[in-house]
N, C-alpha and C positions, 0 to 999 in steps of 0.2 A: 107826816112827822112834824112838819112846820105848824100845823093846826094844833096839835097836842101841846107844844111849847107855849103857844099864845094862851091857851086855857089855863095852864099852870101859872103863867105870869099874872093873869087876871085874878085868879084865886088868891094869889099872894098879896096883891094890891088890896083886895077886899078885906083880907084878914088884917092887914096893917091898918087899913082905914077903920075897921071895926074896933081894933084895940086902941087906936088913937082917939077915936071919937065916940067912946061908949057913952059919954055924957050928953052927947048931942043927940037927943031923941029926934030932933027935927030931921036929923039926917037919916034916921032909921028906915023911914019909908023909902027914902031915896036909895039907901043901900040895898034894901029888899028888892026894890025895883031893878036896881043894877044887877043884883044876884039873879033875879028871874030872867032879866035880859041876857045875863051871862049864861044862865042855864039853857035858856032858849037857844042862844047862840051856840052853846056847847052841843046841845042836841042836834041843832042844824048842822053844826060842823061835823058832829059824829056821824049823822046820817050821810052827810056828803062824803065823809071819809069812808063810811061803810059802803056807800054806793060806789065810791071810787075804787075801794078795795075789791068790791064785788065785780065791778067792771074789769079791774085789773086781773082778778082771778079768772073771770070769764075769758079775758084776752089771753091770759097765761094758758088756760085750759085749751082755748082755741089754738094757741100757738103750739101747745103740747100735742094736740090732736093733729095739727098740720105737720108737726115734726114727726109724730108717729106715722102719719100717713106717708110723709116724705121718706121716713126710714123704711116703712113697709114697701113703699114704691121702689126704694133703692134696693131693699132685700129682694122684692119680687123681680125687679129689673136685673139685679145681680144673678138671681137664680136662673132667670130666662137667658141672661147673657152666658151664664155658665153652661146651661143646657145647649144654647146655640153654639157655644165654644166647643162643648163636648161633641155635639152633633157635627160641627165643622171638623173637629179632630178625627172623629170616626169616619167621616166622609173622606177626609184627607188620607187617613190610613187605608181606607177602602180603595181610594184612587191609586194610592201608592202600591197597594197589593195588586190591583188590576194592572198598573203600569209594570210592576215587577213580573207578574205572570205573562204580560204581553212581551216584555223583554226576553223572558226565558223562552217563551214560545217562538219569538222571532229568532233568538239565538239557536234554538233547537232546529227550526226550519232552515236557518242559514247553514247549520252544521250538516243537516240532511242533504241540502242542496250541494254543499261543498263536497260531501262524500260521494253523492251521485255524480257530480261533475268529475271528481277524481276517477271514479269507476268508469265513467264514460270516456274520459281521456285515456285511461289505462287500456280500455277496450279498443279505442281508436288506434292507440299506439301499438297494441298487440296485433290488431288487424293490419295496420300499416307495415309492421315488421313481417307479419306472415305474407302479406302481398309482396313486400320487397324481397323476402326470402324466395317466394315463388317465382318472382321475376328473375332473380339471380339464378335460381335453379334452372329456369328455361334458357337463360342466356348461357349458362355453363353447358347445358345439353346441346344447344345450337353450336357453341364454339367447339365442343368436343366432336360433334358431327362434322363440322367443317374441317377439322384436323384429320379426321378419319376418312372423309369422303374421297379425297384424291387418291389415297392408297387403295380404298375400296374399289374405285373404278379400275385401277390397274389389276387388282385381283380378279375383278369381273372379266376383264379381257383374258386374263390367264385361264380362268376356269371355263370360259365359254368359247374360246378360240375366236374372239372378235378381232382378230388381227392376223394378217396374212404374212407368212414368212417368205421372203424372196428366194428364188432357186439357189442363188449363190450364198445364201445364209449370211448376208451383209459382208460378203467378201471373205468370210472365214472358211469357205469350202471351195476347192478347185477340182472339178470332176476330171480334169485332164491330167494335171501334175500331181494331185493329191498331196500337196506339201503345205497346205494352209493349216491354221490352228485346229479346226474341227476335223481335218484329215489325220492329223497326228494324234490328237487326244482320243482316248477310248473310254467308253462307259460300258463295262461288261465286255462281251466278245466283239462288239461292233464299235467302229469309230463314231465320233460325235455327229457327223453329218448323216448318219444312217437314220432312217425313219423311226426305228425303235427308240432313238434317243431324242425325239422331238420334245418331249416333256422336259428333259434336262436342259435343252437349248432355251426353251421358253423361260426357265428360271433366270438365265443370264439376260435375256431380253427384258424381262420384268424389272430386274435390278437396275437396268439402265433405262427404265420407264418407257420402253418401246420407242425411244427416240433414235431415229436412224443415225443422226450425227454422233451421238454418244456411243452407239454400238459399233459404228465404223471406226471411230477413234480407238476404241478398245481393240477392235480387230487389227488395226495397224500394228499395235504393240505386240499383241499375241502372235500375229503372223511373223513378226521379226524374230521373236523367241522360238517359234515353231521352225522357222527356216534354219536357225542355229542348231536345232535338235534333230533335224530330219536328215536321213540318209536313204537313198534308194535301196530297195531290197537287195540288189546285187552288190551293194557297198557296205553291208552290215558289219563286215569284219573290220572295217576302217573306223568304227565308232570309237570316240575318245571320251575322256571325262567331261570335256566341254559339251559334248552332245548330251550326255546324261544330265549334266548340270542344267542345261537349257530345258530338257524335257521335264525335269523335276520342278523347275521354276514355273513352267507352263502349267503343270498339274496343280501346283500350290496356289497359283492365282485363281484358277478355275474353282478349286475347292473353297477358297475364301469367298468367292462370289456366291457359291451355293450356300455356304454357312450364313452369309449375310441375308440371303433370301429366306432361309429357314427361320432364322431368329427374328429378323425385323418384319418381314412381310407376313409369313405364315403364323408365327407364334404370337407376335404383338398385335398385328392389325387384322388378322383374320378372326372375326368375332362371330361365333355361332349364335343362334337365336337364344339359347338358354343363358348364354353369357350376356347377351344384349338385354335380356329381361332383368338380370341382376343389376346391370348398369342403370337401367331406367328406374329401378327402385331405390337407388342410392340417394342419400340426403345430400344437401348442398356441400357440406364439408367433404364428403367422400368424392363427389363429382369434381370439386376443385382440386383435390389431391390427385385424382385420376388425370385431370387435365394437365397438371404439372408434369406428370410422368410421361404423357404422350408428347408434351412439348420438349422434354428432355430427349426422348427418342428421336424426334425430328431434328433436334440440334446435332445429335450424333450422325444422323443420316446426312445432314447438310455438311458436316465436317468431312465425312467420307467422300462426298461428291467433290468437295474442294481439293482433297488429296488427289482424286482421280483426274480432275481438271489440271492440277499442277503437274502431275506426271505426264499427261498428254502434251501439255505446252512445252515442257522440257524435252520431250521426245521429238516434237516437231522442230524445236530449236537446236536439236542435237547437242544438248547440254552434256558436257563430259563424254561426248562421243557415244551416247547411249543409243543413237539411231544408226550410225554408220560403223560403230565399233562392234566388237564381239560380245558374247554373253558375259564375259568378265566385267565389261564396262557397266552393263545393266545391273549385275549383282553388286558392284561397288556403289552404284547410285542408290540402289534400294537400301543397302546397309548404312551408307553415310547419312541418309535421310530418315533412318529408323522406321521405314514404312511397314516392315513386318510387325514391329511392336505396336505401331499406331493402329493398324487394322485389327490386330489381336486384342488390343485394349478396347477398341470400339465394340467388338463382339462381346467381350466380357461385360462391358457396361450395359449393352442391350439385354443380356441375360439377367443381370441384376434388376433392371427396370421391369422386365417381364414378370419376375418373381414378385416385385412390389405391386405391380398392377393386379396380379391375381390375388394377392393378399387383400387389396382394397375391394375388389369385386366380390370375393367370396368370404369377406369378413362377416362373422356371425355375432 
């Protein structure tokens, strides 16, 4: 641009010089020379300018080419970057999917393990409860066996005559005077001491557990009552109401003893094999209920023994003259202490328990 301005300025000067110096021919040649030089200069300048422009164009082209290449590189680079990014995204999504699948698989396996663990624990608990129930079942059977075995031994003695009766029948028989309890009492046509009534006497012995002391203690009381009821055959006409009262009381006591044997020992504790099979097949709840009933029976039995012990001690201590006084004193003692009602109530309780025991054993 600067070169073009210089040319225009030069031309202007030439024109001015030409117009001013037309007359000066001498200077024409000089002007022509100047013009040629100017033309040459112009040509040179133009060539230079053209060359410079060409170089500039080449540089511009080179620059554009470089720019295009740069842009192309950028585009290519961007495309590759995008591809890489997309690839990375896909890989990330794939990894995420794999991770999710792995998580789901892990959770599924964990759930399976938890379920199996719960099932295993439930099975262990079930087995433990079954084992515990079986242990409790065996314990209940053993405990029931222990409660029954003592009475079963007594019944075995009774059934097999594993026990020898003394000749005087524990002081309840006097072969000389015939005024003891077994001499006065009768079972059928014969007195108690008679051999036909041995089974009847055995019931009394069993109720007092074949214990000599208990039987002799009972004998003292029964013999006292028998003495008050007895009259020799030649004095029968002298019998009074007191004699009848004593005889009735003696028979009442013996009858109560037999009733106790029949209900407690024979009905409750005599267990035949078919009944034992039923007991063995009971579940735990049934055995536990049965155990409670036998415990209740034994409590009643214990209470009756306490009554008997109290009566014997009071007799030995001659409380209210029941040992040295007449039958009236004994009757008053029995009435005042409600022993008739107590023993009757005990028998009724035993009957109720026997019914409950049978209901448990034969429950369908």
